[in-house]
N, C-alpha and C positions, 0 to 999 in steps of 0.2 A: 480682660477685654473680650467680650463675646461678639461684638460687631466685627464682621469679616473685613470691614474697611479700616479697622483700627489695628495698629501694630504695637506689640509690647516693646518697651524700650530695653535695650541691652544694658549691661553694667557700663556706666559712662566713665568710671574712674581711670581705667588703664590708658585710654587714648589721650595723650598730651596734644591738644589741638593747636594748629599753627595760627598765628595772628589772631588770637582769640583770648578774651578775658575768661579763662577756663572756669573759674569758680562761679562767675556770673552766669555763663551759659548753662552749666550743669545744674544750676538751681532752677532754670526755666528753659529747657532745651527747645530749639527750633529744628526739629528732625524732619528730613526729607527722605521719602521712601520710594518714590516713583516720579517719572516725568514723561511728558509727551507734548511736543510742539511748543506752545507758549506757557505751559503750566507745570508746576511741581505739585505733587501730592504729599501732604504731611502725614506723620505717623497717626494723627487723630482723624484722618480722612478728609481734610480740607483741601481745596484747590487754591493755589497761590500763583498769580501771574508772575512770570519771571521778568523783572524789569532790568536785569543786569546780565542777561545771557550767561547765567552761572557765575563765573568770574571773568566777564568780558570774552568768553570763549565759545559759547554754543551759538555760533552765528546762524546756522541753518535751522535752528529749533531742535528740540529734544527728540531722541530716539527715532531718527530718520531711518526708515527701513533700508534704503539703499546702502547706507554706511554700515549699519548693524549686520546686514547680510554679507557684505564684503569681508568684514572681520571674521564672521563665523566660517566662511568658506576658507579663508586663509588659515585659520586655526586647525581646520580639518586636514590641511595640506602640508603646512610647514610651520611648526610652532616657533622655532628659533634657528637662525643661521648667523654665524659671525660675519662681520664686514671688515675684519683685519685679515688681509691677504686672501680673503674669500669674498663671495658675493651671493646675492639672490636677486632674481629679476625685479621683484616688487620695489626694492629700494631704488633701483635705477629708474623705474617708471615714475615713482613719487618725485624724484629729483627733476625729472623731465617735466612733470606737471607744474612744479613750482617755477622752474626756469621759464616756462612758456608764458607765464603771466607777470614775470618780473620786469622791471624797467630794462630797456634795450641795453645790451652790453653786459648784463649781469646773468650769465648763463651757467654758473656753477653753484652747487648747493652742498653744504657740509651739515650733516644731520647730528642733532643732539636730542635730549629727552625733555627739555623744558626751556622756557625763556631764560632762566638763570644760567643754564649751561650754554645756551646760545650766546649770551653776552660774554661769558668767560672765554668761549671759543673765539669770538670775534676779536677780543682784546689780544689773545695769543696769536691769532693770524696776523693782526696788524704788526705786532712786534717782529714776528718771523719774516714778514714781507720786507720790512725795512732792512733787516739783517741780510736777507737774500740779495738785496740790491746794494749792499755795501754801506748802508747807513745805520749801523748798529747802535749809534748813539741816540737814535730816536726811541726813547723809552718812556717818555712822559705822556700821561693821558689827561685830557680835559673833559670833565663832566659838567654838570650844571646843578646848582642849588635846586632842591625840591625834585630832582630827577629820581626816577625809580628804574633800576636795571636789574631786578631780581635780588637774590639773597646769597649768591656766592661771594667769596671774599673779593673777587674783582668787581662784581656788580655793586656791592655796597660801598666799595671804595670810590668808584666813579659816580655812584648815586649820591643824592643830596638830601635825603630825608633823615633828619637828626635822630629820630627814635630808632631807625634801622641801623644806626652806626654807633651810637654813644656807648652802649653796654658791651660792644665788641672791640673797643680800643680806639675809636675815632678813625684816624687815618690808617687804614689797614695795608693797602699797597703803598709803597713809597712813590714819590714823583707823580702825585695827582693834584690837580688844581680844579677849580670850579668856576664856571660862568655864573653870573647872577640869573635868578629866575625872572620870569616875565610878568608875574602876577602883581597888579597894582590897582587897587580899588579906587584910588583917587583919580586915576587917569583913564581907566578902562572898564569900570563897573558896568554890568548889564550890556556888554557887547554881544551883538549877534554875529556868530561866526568869528572870524579873525579880528582881534582888536586892531584899531588903526594906530594905536600908540605902542611903542616898544621896540621897533626894528633896530634902533640905535644900540640896544643892549648887546646885539651880536658883535659890535665893535670892541667890546671888552676882550674878545679873542686877540685882537691886535696888541692890546696891552700885555697879555700873557705871553705872546710871541716875543715882544720886546724884552720882557723880563727873563725868559728862559732860553731864547733863541730857537728858531724853527728847527735847527739841526738836532734838537733834543726832544722834539714833540712828535709822538707817533700818531695820535688820533684824537679826534673830538667825538664824543658820543652824546646824542640827545634823543629824546622822544620827539618826533614831529608834533604830536599832540601829547602833552604830559597827562597821563591818566590817573594813576594811583594816588597822586598828590592832590587830586580834586578837579581834574579836567581843565587844563590850561591850553587853549588853542594858541598857535604861534602868532605873534603880531604880523601884520602884512609886511612882507619884505624881509622878515627876520631870517628865515631859512636860506633865502637867496644870498643874503650877506654872509652867513656862515660858509656856504658853499664857495663863494668867491674868495674869502680869506683863506680857506683851506687850500684851494687851488693855487693861490699866490705863493704859499709857503710850503707846498709839498706835503701837507698834512692830510691824513685820511679822515673822511667824514663817515661816521657810523650812525645810521638811523635805527633806533630800537623801536620796531613795529610789532612788538608782541601783542599790544592791545589794538592798535589802529590798522594792522594788516588784515587782509582777507575780507574786504568789503565794508568795514566799519564806516568809511567815508564815501562809499559808493564806487570806489575803484579798488583794484587788487591790493595796492599799497598806497600809503599816504604820499610816497615819493611821486606817484603819478597824479595824485590830487593836487599837490602843490607844485608840480612840474619842477622838482628839484631831485636830481639823481645822486644818491650817496655812493660811497665806495663799497660799503657792506651794509646789509640789512639783517637784523636779527628778528626772528619771528617764531611763533609757537601758537598756542591756543586754537585759533580758528583754522589752523592747517589741517587738523583732524576733526574739527567740530567738537573737540574735547573728548572724543570717544576713547582714544588711547593717547597717552602722553607722547608728545613729540615737539622738538624744537629744531630750528635750522638757522644757518648763516648763509645768506645769498651773497655771492662774491663777484665782483667785477672780473671780467675775463682777463684783463691785464694783470690783476693781482694774482689770479690763479696761474697765469703763465710764468710769473716770476719764480714759482716753486717747481717748475717743470724743466729747469735748465741743467740740473745735475745728472749724474749717471742714472740710467733707467732702473738699475737693480736696487737703488737705495730708496728707503722710505722718504717721501718728500715733505711730510709734516708729522712730527712725533706727537700726535694728539688724537684723541678719540675716546669713545665710550663703548662699553660692552654692548649697549643697546642702541648704538647709532644705526639708524635705518632698520630698526626692528621690524620683522615681517608683519606683525599685527598693526603697528603704527603706520607702516608704509601702505598697507592695504586700506587703512582708514583714510590716509591722506589722499590716495588715488581716488577713492570713492567720493570723498568730500569735495575735492577740487573738480571732479567730473559733475557732481551735483550742482555746484555753484555755476558752472558753465552752462549745463543743459537747461537749468531753470532761469538763467540770466538774473540770478539773485542780486548780484551787486547793482546791476542797472535798475531793476524794478524797485529795489529798496530806496532808491533816491527820491521817489515820490513821497516818502515819509519824512525826509529831512526837514522840510518846512513845517510839517505837522508837528514834529517833535519840538522845533524851535518855537512855534506859536504857543504850544501847550506849556512849555517850560517858562517862557517869558510872561505868560498869563498869570504866573504866581507872584509877580513882582510886588504887588501891593499888600500881600498877606503878612501877618505878623512874623517877626524875627528874620525876615529875608534880607541878607546883606548883599548878595550878588547872584546873578544867574548867568551861566555860560553854556554855549552849545556849539557844536560843529558836527556835521554828518548825523549819524545816529547815536550821538553822545550828548548828554546834557548834565549840568550840575546845578544844584541849588545850595548855595552857601548860606548857612544860618549864623546869626550873631551868637557869639559864645556867651554862656552864663557867667556872671562875675565870679572869678575864682574857681570855676568848674568847667574848663574847656572840654569839649567833647561830649558832655552829658546831654545837651539838648539834641545834638545829632543822633546820639545813641537812642534816646527816647523816641525820636521821630522814626528811626529805622524799625524799632521793635513794634511801635504802634501801626506802622504800615504793614508789617508782616502779619500782625494780628487781624488786620482788615483785609488780608488777602493779596498783598503786593510785596514783592521782595525787591529792595533797592540796595545799592552798595553804599557803605559808610566809610568816610575818611575824615576823622576828626568831627567837625561840625558841618561837613559837606555831604550831601546826598548825591550820589552819582547814578545816572540812569543810562543804560546802554543795552536795550533789549535785543533779542535775536532779530535778524534782518527780515524775518517773516512777520514782524509786528504789523498789526492793523489798527485802524482808527478806534475800534472799540477797546483795544488794549491800551492805546494811548490815553483815551478818556478815563479808563479805570485807574491807570498808574498815576496820572497827574491829578485826577479828581480825588484820589485817596490821599496823596501828599497834601493837597489843599485842605482837606478835612482834618488831617492830623495837625497841620500847622495852626489851625484855629483852636486846637485843644491844648497846645503846649503852653507852659508857663515860661 
């Protein structure tokens, strides 16, 4: 390749890619070599608009100088410091930034390195909390069908996406049950925002309490907006019912906000958007604008306090990771959260919520469209599956969009759109105009 904009491809064989049909990809790779603001650059020099914020994570747009410079400065100063019985200032600053935007009464932050680790950490904190209070029989978790909580053993156990579970032994952690999912095309297709049907599905938690007894249930974990399963906004009143039932029975409520945290709904967390405060929040992705991997569990003060009752010289929770609060990740988090605040990005992005909604629902009459869902800066276009070949129509649509300069997320036959919060009208027009053109070409 003599064109300076072109990049020679490396040997593709050694890298076993995650969540990818490896043979299919390597036969026709979609290689990204650079990024700035709303666009990726491909290895063959094309500009591709990022319609999914990387993987739901580049909320402030790509290669923001404020964040990149902060990471570089930190690397010049302190490359690594342990946070086991030691500390470094940036980790404490990062925790303070997160706590400052968390719901009231959630003032403590436990750092991990990903959403998956954050979920497993939250589950362990829940178990340890009940034990610290003398209720060690509370060991059962309640997840939800179609839920996605990362890929750790704990996360796929409480998660409810069959393909993520079946080849690893089905029920991995013992004592796990699942609530029904809320997706129902017969009752709630083409809803704008929260569906009006489905709040009663939260009452299934009462049935599980009756079956197992509350004294054996530690926590319920749900995504406020289910993302990776195909964007399922919660029915009106659903989260409020879950909160009420958990309160009634002394069960902790965990919100997995790895996707919808940090401005995706126009508020710091979905908890504030829906005005429902959980006991723990798991987050990741947008916490550092994806510049350096980081995850976190935000914990209610009352839960944290339960761990602080023993002798001061004893470790209060036997859990953590070598890279918990890593200096580079902490620097990226501080710079990212400062950028969100100084630019009022969460607030200004709200102006695009209706624009996204209108553009998405404008596809309703196009071929193969089974449903359209949206909330905040998230939308999904669910396509009718081909007979006997589920997932192939969605895959073809994703590839054709990419070839036309738009990157969207694929889940089965559902296209998910979640652009960086800096998205503008021209980007929305290009994203949804391209999807429309592609849908007209599909068989």
